C-alpha positions, -999 to +999 in steps of 0.1 A: +534-830+262+548-807+289+531-775+298+534-742+292+551-724+312+529-691+315+504-712+322+518-741+344+526-703+364+492-690+362+484-728+373+501-722+411+488-685+415+449-694+409+456-726+426+473-706+462+450-685+459+422-711+464+442-726+484+434-697+509+394-689+502+371-710+528+364-743+531+323-735+520+337-722+489+363-754+481+326-779+483+311-756+465+340-755+438+339-793+439+305-806+438+300-778+414+311-789+380+293-825+380+259-802+394+264-782+368+267-804+340+233-822+358+216-788+359+223-788+319+207-823+314+177-812+331+175-778+305+175-811+273+148-826+296+130-788+292+142-787+253+124-813+247+092-808+261+087-774+247+095-782+213+068-809+213+049-773+208+070-762+179+081-770+145+104-807+134+132-786+133+126-781+168+122-808+181+151-825+157+172-800+176+164-808+213+169-845+201+199-839+184+217-816+210+220-849+234+241-867+208+266-835+199+271-829+235+287-869+231+304-864+199+323-834+215+332-859+246+342-884+219+363-856+203+388-841+239+390-884+256+400-892+218+427-860+222+438-870+255+451-905+244+470-891+220+484-861+234+494-881+268+503-843+298+506-852+327+478-838+352+493-802+367+484-815+398+515-837+400+539-823+376+540-786+385+564-790+418+545-783+452+518-782+437+488-774+461+454-786+450+418-790+461+403-813+445+415-854+443+442-863+417+433-884+391+450-920+389+478-911+367+468-927+333+439-891+334+458-876+309+449-837+312+448-819+277+424-812+269+396-805+299+370-831+291+349-814+319+354-786+301+345-798+270+311-813+279+304-781+301+305-759+272+294-782+243+259-776+268+253-747+264+268-739+227+236-766+218+215-747+241+222-717+224+215-731+193+179-747+201+172-719+226+191-687+223+174-672+251+191-695+279+227-679+265+228-653+295+228-681+316+242-716+303+274-696+287+284-681+324+276-710+339+298-736+314+330-708+321+325-714+354+322-748+352+352-752+334+374-723+356+361-744+385+389-774+367+423-758+376+407-738+407+404-770+427+441-783+414+432-809+385+438-784+352+466-765+340+442-731+320+453-742+289+436-775+290+406-759+300+406-737+271+413-758+250+383-784+262+368-750+263+375-736+224+367-775+212+328-778+230+315-747+211+329-752+179+325-787+176+287-794+196+269-772+169+290-784+141+269-824+147+238-811+156+231-786+127+244-818+106+224-843+128+195-817+125+193-824+083+184-857+092+162-864+121+136-833+110+119-852+079+125-885+104+106-864+130+081-847+106+071-882+094+068-897+130+046-875+146+023-888+126+023-924+146-001-916+183+033-935+203+053-913+184+030-885+184+034-885+221+076-881+230+081-857+196+046-844+194+013-840+170+014-828+140-006-792+144+024-790+167+041-771+137+046-734+139+031-711+114+014-733+094-003-724+065-039-714+066-063-743+060-069-755+023-103-743+013-109-715+031-137-693+018-136-653+016-164-635+022-190-627-006-209-595-003-241-595-017-249-589-055-218-600-057-215-626-085-188-657-087-168-637-115-172-604-093-148-588-060-169-585-032-162-544-047-180-549-069-144-557-096-137-583-115-106-588-091-108-626-098-125-653-087-146-661-053-132-689-035-158-723-056-166-736-020-186-707-015-212-713-037-211-755-030-212-753+000-246-752+006-257-779-016-233-802+001-241-799+037-276-798+032-275-813-003-302-792-022-298-749-028-321-732-003-337-705-024-355-675-007-390-671-017-401-647-035-416-612-027 
């Protein structure tokens, strides 16, 4: 596959600009992509830890997120083998590049780094929306850095970014359907509860069954507290003294 002319021209402009920037920025750009992926991995761990006190769906999202990223990466990697676009650091005449040019056969389109970064950001946003202002710009910056260091065309990283934000959320939502009931059932086991959170961690649970409603003095079992007959009082409030004490205690007559 031949790169579009507009993308090759933009690649030249970006890499020529990058060459004139300070050497410390070159180092940051080279190291930043991989460091950003490690930061995403750390956020996955934090998301799992938070999900331990959430409901089963939250934990299912946390568990499915890394698998969704891997799925997006596999789509990107398989696409490379069919498209076979040469790296711009070899294909563009007179190309300048900060990073070493990958070996022949390591194809350019789409960008795996951009795909992984975008997929990671997308699934984190699905599970933890408050992180969107942090992870989405970070993923975009990581994708741009691949052009900045000279190993990808702009259209490579754009395609990888779109692939990541589309494929990963679809996969994570599909996985949650299967994982949610599994999490709910496994939370009852002691060892699994340590990893997945206790059963009582389900957020927004219903009130305990048998909860009593207060009975005002003089209100009979068939009358409401205000004197009206607005339904029967929970029978537990009448029979609980018998259960707890064995006998019903009667107040002495005056």
